N, C-alpha and C positions, 0 to 999 in steps of 0.2 A: 541623499542616505545617511543618517546620522550615526556617523562613526564607522562609514564604508570607507571605500574609496569610490569616489569623484569628482571631478572639477566641473565649477561653472560658468558661464558663457561665455562673462567679464575675462576671466582669467585665460580662458584658450583664445579671445581674439587676441589680446595684451600680448602671451606671449608668443603666437603666430606671428606677428609685425617683429619681437624683439630678432636680435643679432643673434643670440644666445640659440633661439629654434634654428635659423639659418644653417648655424656651429653644427650644432647636430646632424641637419640633412646633410650640411658636405662632410660630417664623419661616421656615417651608419658603422662602421667598423670599427671603431674606439667608444664610441658615447650613446648611451640610452634614454631616454628617458621615460619614468613611469609614473602612472600616475596615482598618488595618495587622495589624501582628507586635504581636499582645499588646498590641495599643492602638488607641484609636479619635482619629483625626485629625479637629478641628471644622475651618472651612473660613468664613470671612467676607471675602466678594470674592475667590472661589478663594485665599485668601491663608490659610495655615493661622495660627490664634491661640491653636489649645491640640493639646495632644496627653496624653490620657484614657489612664492604665493601673491597674495594682491596688500599690500598696505593700508593702514587705514585709508588714503591719499587716494584710492583709485589703483594707482600705480605701482610694477613689478616691485619685490625684492628678494633678493638671493641670500637665505642665509649658505657660511660656506666658514669649514672652520681655518683658524688664521693658519692652520699647518702645512696646507696649503699652496697661499699667496708667501709663503715664508721663503728664505736661502738656505733651507734646510739642507736642500740639496749639492750644496757647496762643500759640504761641510764631510767629512770622511769617518768622523764617527758616529756611530749609529743611536749612542745614545743621546744624542741630541735631536733624534726625530719622533721624538713626543707630539703626542696633540697638543692642538693650542686652547683657542678657547673661540667659540662663532661667533664671530658675527656677520653684523648687516652689509650687503653689498647691492648693487645694481646688479642688472644679468651683463651690462657692457663689461664691468669688471672681469666676469671671467671669460670674457672673450680674449681683452686685451693681455690676458694674464695664462691665454690656457697653457700655452709652453712649459712654465714655470709649472703649472698645477699637474701635466704628467709625468712630469721629471719627480714630483715629488711623492703622485701614486706608485711609480716605477716602483720609487724604490720601496715603501712600505708594502706595498700588494704581494700577496703570496702568488705560487705557481697554482693554485686552486682557483684564486678569483680572478684572474688571466685567463685561466680556460675555462672557466665559465660565462667570461664575455665573448671569448671568441665562439663560442657556442652559441649562442644566441644571437650574434650579430652576423654569423656566418648561416645560420635556419634563418634570419626574418631577411635576408640577401636574396635565400636563394627562392624565387616564383616555384619554382616546380615542388619545393617541399613540402610534406604531407603536415607542418604543423609550422603554427607562428605563436613563437615566444614573446608573452603580453607583458609578463613582470618578474623581477628578481628580488632575492631578500625581504620574500613574502612575512608578514605577519599577517595577523585576523586582529580587530580591537577585542579584550574583553570585555568592553560594555556593550559588545554585539551579540554578547557569547553570555546577556544576563538571564535568558531561560535554563542556561547550566547552572550547579550548583559552583561553588566556586574550586572545586578540587576537579573537578571535568572540565576545566575551560583552558582550552589551548594555549598557552604564552608562549609555543615554540616559534621559529621562523625555516621556511621553505626555502632553497637556493632556486630555482625556477617552478617556474605558471607556467604552463603552454598548452594552447587547444588547437583541435585537428580542422583544416580549411573546410571540408564536407561536412554534411549533414549525415548525422545525430552527431553533433561535436563535442568529438571527448575532450575530457579535460584530464591534463596528466599534471603533477607534482611532484618536481624530481629532486633531488638532493645529488650532488657534485662531489666527487673525490678525487684529488689528485696523488697519485704514488701511493705509499703507505702509511702519509698522515692523516693523524686521527678518525682511522680505522678502530683502533679498541677503543679501551678506557671510557671516562663516563661522558664524555662526548661523541665519542663513533657510533658508529654502526647500530647498537643496542638503540642507540640515543634516540635516532633517528624514527629506527623501526616503532620506540615507543612514541613519537611524534603523529609520527603519519596513525595510527592505533585510534590516539586521542581523536584526534582531526577528523577522523570518521565517523562524525554521525551527523544525523538528520539537519542540527543548525547549524554547526560548520562548512556543513556541502550549500545551504541553502543560501548563508553569506555570500560564499565565495562563488555562489552562482550569481547572484544579483552585483556585486563587484564585476566579475568580466565582462556581464554586462555592458553596466556603465563604461567602465576600462576600453572597450572595444571600440564603443560610441564617442567617448572621449580621443582617445586616439586618433579614430579615422574622422576628425572634426580638424585635426590638427595637421592631418596630412602628413604624419611620420612613418607610418606604417602602411606598408601598401598589403593588399591578398588577403583584409580581414573581415571573418563572417561578419554579419549581421546577427543579432539575438533579437528575435521577436516575444519567442514565447520558452521563460527559463525551464517549464515542467515539459514541453515538447522537443526542443530544439538541442538540447544536451543527452549525451548519450545516458543510460541510465547508472550508471557509476565513475565514479572518479578513480582513474588509475594512477600509480606507485610506481615510482623509480627511483635506481639507486644507479650511479652512473660512474664506473672509474676508470678511470684514465694513468697511465705510466710510460714514464720514458726510460725506464731500468728494462735490467735483461730480466728479472723476477715478477712473474703480476701478483700480483694486491690479493690473488681467486683463495688463495690460501691462508691468507690472514683474513679473509672476510668471513672464509666458512667456518671459522675458527669461532667468529664472532659469532654465527649463525646456529650452530649445531652442539649439540652438548658429547655426542659421538665421534670420532673424525672422521671426515668422506675422503675416499679414495679419489672420486671425481673431483672433490675440489682441492686437491693437496693438500690437507690439513694436516699441518705437523702438530699443532697446538691448540686444544680450547683453551680459551680465552676464559678470564674468569668472570668479564662481562659479555655473557653470553644469551645473548634471544629466551635459547627453551627453557634454560636456566632460571632469568628473572625475571620473568611476567608469563602468566598462565596462558595468555594467546599469543606465544611467542609460536607455536607452529603454522597457526590459521593467515599470523602476519607475513610471513616466510611466506608464505604460497603465492598473497596478495602482489608482494612487489616483482619486477620485476629487475634481476641484477645485471647489468651491460660489463663489458668490459673491451677494455682495444689500449694497444701499446701505439703511442704516438710520436712523432715527431721531438716535440714541443710542445707547451702548454699554449702558444697562440698560435700552432700548425699542428693542428687535429685531425684535418682533411675528412672532415664530419660537416657537412651541410644540411642536414635535416637528420635534426637531433635523436628522432627515435625510430630511423630508420633501423630495422634489428641486422641488415646486412650492411649498416659501420660496424659491425662490435664482432667479436670474438664465437664463432658458434661452440 
């Protein structure tokens, strides 16, 4: 599939034989492998630490930023933790340097990113979960959207893509927020609602279905994820509509619900605890605001910490506040 997610049999067989693949299987709570276009993204803390692909000689190569292999974690000055340069290594280098990579990622990763990985890992480890998370930090190639005029092409990014384990397979697109960071402002709730709205068209949805079908096949061959469905017919096996969710986790006394309400509605809503209407407001900023607000499910939960969410089925409504 040109410009869509999917890897070939050579990359699958080579990666399965690597020590890096074994490391992922041994650390399912901290490491994720996500299918990309002719590559496998390796994530720790929902932070991409390496991209694995085939070199011209047919061997595996790993692109990794030099930051993760540095000794920055030994320094006290946070200003030294800037990104480095991309380097090419072999998978064994990632394995032998894993402790160093973890320390550097832990320093730079945000609570939101850590919660993102915790939610995905716990859900995928739970054989009784209704959902399986198959991708994080999802982007869709604009080349695959060539039938759309440029202004209508989706250029954003979604935190998590999940699919239900039973037919008709439901597709969920999920954005995650931790505490009240990045709820308001230009990159907050309103921006995500606009992304949802722009993505919700036949071209993007059909591309996503094709990608998911290929991803599930690849992940099954890699034997990394268990209990994943097999898609035969994208027109018959999938539910009619894609579902959109925003999850808000917080470890503070005050819920971010009121702040979220201020970003959604142009009038104060007592049931949301709204105290102030944000100038970045869905009902004000774009005409379809009311429609997209009704289409998105907003889920809230107070948690002990970003790594201890108490959620092992990401979209089980009983996990969240009523």
